[in-house]
C-alpha positions in Angstrom: 35.5 44.7 29.1 33.3 46.4 32.0 34.8 45.8 35.5 32.6 43.8 37.8 34.6 43.9 40.8 33.6 47.7 41.8 31.0 48.1 44.6 27.5 48.0 43.2 28.4 45.9 39.8 26.9 48.0 36.8 24.1 49.5 35.2 23.0 50.0 31.9 22.3 53.7 30.6 20.1 53.0 27.4 22.5 51.1 25.4 25.6 51.9 27.5 26.6 49.7 30.6 28.7 51.4 33.3 30.1 50.9 36.6 27.2 52.3 39.5 30.6 53.3 41.2 31.4 56.4 39.0 33.8 59.6 39.3 32.7 63.1 39.4 35.2 65.6 37.9 34.3 68.7 39.5 36.6 68.9 42.2 39.4 68.9 39.7 39.3 72.3 38.6 40.3 75.3 41.1 38.5 76.9 43.9 35.0 77.1 43.8 35.2 75.3 40.4 36.9 78.0 38.9 40.5 77.9 37.0 42.7 75.4 36.7 43.6 72.9 39.6 46.7 73.6 41.8 48.5 70.2 41.0 48.1 69.7 37.1 49.5 66.6 37.0 47.8 65.0 40.3 44.4 65.6 38.6 45.8 63.7 35.3 46.7 60.8 37.8 43.0 60.9 39.6 41.4 60.5 36.3 44.0 57.6 35.1 43.5 56.0 38.4 39.8 56.2 38.2 40.3 53.9 34.6 42.9 51.8 35.9 40.5 51.0 38.9 37.5 49.9 36.4 35.6 52.9 36.6 33.4 53.5 33.3 31.3 56.1 34.1 32.9 60.0 34.6 30.5 62.7 35.2 31.3 66.5 34.2 30.5 69.6 32.7 32.2 71.9 30.6 31.2 74.9 33.0 33.5 73.4 35.5 36.3 75.7 35.5 35.0 77.0 33.0 36.5 74.2 30.2 39.0 73.1 33.1 37.7 69.3 33.5 36.9 68.5 30.0 40.0 69.8 28.8 42.0 67.7 31.7 39.6 64.5 30.8 40.5 64.6 27.2 44.5 64.9 28.1 44.6 62.5 30.8 42.2 59.5 28.8 42.0 60.5 25.0 41.6 58.4 23.3 39.1 57.2 25.4 38.8 53.5 25.9 35.7 51.7 24.6 34.4 50.8 27.7 34.7 54.8 29.0 31.6 56.7 29.2 31.6 60.5 29.7 28.5 62.1 30.8 28.2 65.9 31.0 25.4 68.6 31.7 24.8 71.6 29.9 22.1 74.2 31.2 24.4 76.8 33.2 27.3 78.8 32.6 30.0 81.0 34.7 30.1 84.5 35.6 33.1 86.6 36.7 32.0 86.3 40.2 32.1 82.7 40.0 28.3 82.5 40.0 26.1 80.0 37.9 23.7 81.9 35.7 21.4 79.7 33.9 22.0 79.0 30.1 18.9 77.3 29.0 18.1 79.1 25.6 18.2 77.4 22.6 21.3 79.2 21.3 23.4 78.9 24.6 22.3 75.2 24.9 23.6 74.2 21.4 27.0 76.2 22.1 27.4 74.4 25.1 27.0 71.1 23.3 29.6 72.0 20.8 32.2 73.1 23.3 31.7 69.8 25.5 32.3 68.1 22.0 35.1 70.3 21.2 36.8 70.2 25.0 36.2 66.1 25.2 37.5 65.6 21.9 34.6 63.8 20.9 31.9 63.6 17.7 29.3 62.5 19.9 28.5 63.3 23.7 27.1 59.7 25.5 24.7 61.2 27.5 24.0 65.2 28.2 21.8 66.2 31.3 20.0 69.3 31.0 20.7 71.1 34.3 17.8 72.7 35.5 16.9 74.9 39.0 19.6 77.5 40.3 22.1 77.4 43.0 19.3 77.1 45.6 17.9 73.7 44.2 15.1 73.1 41.5 12.6 75.4 40.5 9.5 75.1 39.2 9.7 76.1 35.1 8.8 74.1 32.1 11.7 72.3 30.3 9.7 71.9 26.7 12.1 74.5 25.1 15.3 73.3 26.4 14.8 69.9 26.7 13.6 70.0 22.8 16.3 71.6 21.8 18.5 69.0 23.4 16.4 66.5 21.6 16.7 68.2 18.3 20.5 67.9 18.8 20.4 64.3 20.0 18.2 63.5 16.3 21.4 65.2 14.6 23.6 62.4 16.0 25.2 64.6 18.5 24.0 63.3 21.8 23.5 59.6 22.5 21.0 59.8 25.7 19.3 62.4 27.4 19.0 63.2 31.2 18.1 65.9 33.8 19.8 67.2 36.4 18.6 69.5 39.5 14.6 68.8 38.6 11.4 68.0 40.3 9.3 64.9 39.5 7.4 67.1 37.4 10.1 68.2 35.4 11.2 64.7 35.0 7.9 63.8 33.8 7.7 66.5 31.4 11.0 65.8 29.9 9.5 62.2 29.4 7.1 63.4 27.2 9.4 64.9 24.8 12.4 62.4 24.6 13.5 59.4 26.7 15.4 60.1 29.5 18.4 57.5 30.8 18.8 59.1 34.2 18.3 62.1 36.7 21.0 63.6 38.5 20.0 65.2 42.0 20.9 66.2 45.3 20.2 63.0 47.5 21.7 61.8 50.8 20.9 60.1 53.8 19.3 63.2 55.0 18.1 65.1 52.1 15.8 62.3 50.7 12.9 64.2 49.4 13.2 62.1 46.1 12.6 58.4 47.7 9.1 58.5 45.8 11.0 59.3 42.7 14.0 57.1 42.7 11.4 54.3 43.5 9.5 55.1 40.1 12.4 55.5 38.1 13.6 52.1 39.5 10.6 50.5 38.2 11.0 52.1 34.7 14.4 51.4 34.5 16.0 54.7 34.6 19.0 55.6 36.8 19.1 58.3 39.6 22.7 59.8 40.3 22.5 61.6 43.6 25.6 64.3 44.0 26.3 65.7 47.5 26.3 62.3 49.0 27.4 63.9 52.6 25.7 67.3 52.0 28.4 68.8 49.8 29.9 72.0 51.0 27.8 72.1 54.1 28.5 68.5 55.5 26.1 66.8 57.2 26.9 66.5 61.1 24.8 63.2 62.4 25.4 61.4 65.6 24.0 58.4 64.2 26.1 58.4 61.1 28.9 59.2 63.2 28.1 56.3 65.7 27.6 53.8 62.6 31.2 54.9 61.2 32.9 54.3 64.2 31.6 51.2 65.3 32.5 50.1 61.6 35.7 51.3 62.1 35.3 53.7 58.9 34.4 57.2 57.9 31.0 58.8 57.6 31.6 59.5 53.8 32.0 55.6 53.4 28.9 54.7 55.3 26.9 57.3 53.1 28.2 55.8 49.9 27.5 52.2 50.8 24.0 53.6 52.0 23.1 54.5 48.4 24.5 51.4 46.9 21.9 49.5 49.0 19.0 52.4 48.6 18.3 51.2 45.2 20.0 49.4 42.5 19.4 52.1 39.9 21.5 54.4 42.2 24.8 55.6 40.9 27.3 57.0 42.8 30.0 59.8 41.3 31.8 61.1 44.4 34.5 63.4 43.4 38.0 63.9 44.6 41.2 65.5 43.6 43.4 63.1 45.2 44.1 59.1 44.0 44.3 58.3 48.0 41.1 59.7 48.7 39.5 58.0 45.4 40.8 54.7 46.3 39.2 55.5 49.8 36.0 56.0 48.3 35.9 52.8 46.2 37.0 50.7 49.5 34.3 52.4 51.6 31.4 52.0 49.1 32.2 48.1 49.6 30.8 48.3 53.1 28.4 45.8 54.3 25.6 47.5 56.2 23.5 45.2 58.6 19.9 45.5 59.5 20.7 47.4 62.3 23.2 49.6 60.6 20.2 50.6 57.9 17.8 50.8 61.0 20.3 53.3 63.0 20.9 55.5 59.7 17.0 55.7 59.0 16.1 58.2 61.5 18.6 60.7 60.0 16.9 63.6 58.4 18.0 67.0 56.8 18.4 69.8 59.0 19.3 72.4 56.9 18.4 72.7 52.9 20.4 72.7 49.5 20.3 76.7 49.8 22.9 76.6 52.3 25.8 75.0 49.5 28.1 78.1 48.4 28.6 76.2 44.8 26.6 75.0 41.7 24.7 71.6 43.1 25.1 69.7 40.1 
């Protein structure tokens, strides 16, 4: 049974019903998303708490660690509850310097899908996002060969649903000519709002939009307007940012990450904030002052 008590209710990804408030597992790996966590049992506890809270959407990637977060998810939660859906992504790997080199040739994508299956302990992946671009953000390039490879794996029965990540609107459109997609996962927050038109178009088509870095990621947004609203409501900037995203459009799904049970609970409570018209008007003036290139780790 999918929880309806979490902020935002639920959304349907293809034939999969998930809570709009999800959990992103990236932070469970070690520093800079490399190696094991400092607190192995603590990482398992966060995953179990997410499920206990009713979260049915966990976002991951086998590149996190690499392999670390998927193996933690399997250790903590396998055999998985029927209502739980794990979303992963392929299209990048890790190098020995902690970089995220692209890995979107057909052989690399097939290997990545099989690695996800093995490390998660699954026969079929619920949803696979094709991760495009690079650490600087989306880049103009054709998705045809890479997305067709995933579509073929979907036809083989290894993937239920497809999506794209770190993508331009043109790449989203190109992917949709190859196979249906159920979500787009891009950087988006109160100030970094380049995808406003795309979000509205996807909502009209029943496709989810999953923002990462809701508060600017590893170069956090500094905004007097955000701080003022948070102070007036007696809460944190992150809580306001999460609540604003749920208010922004019904097709937005949240995947805030944390390695702390207490912080996870704070995020859930914060996203349930009610923002008044005055709050929303004040927040509407915020605009991004930097760029995605300022982030020091993979954006998605």
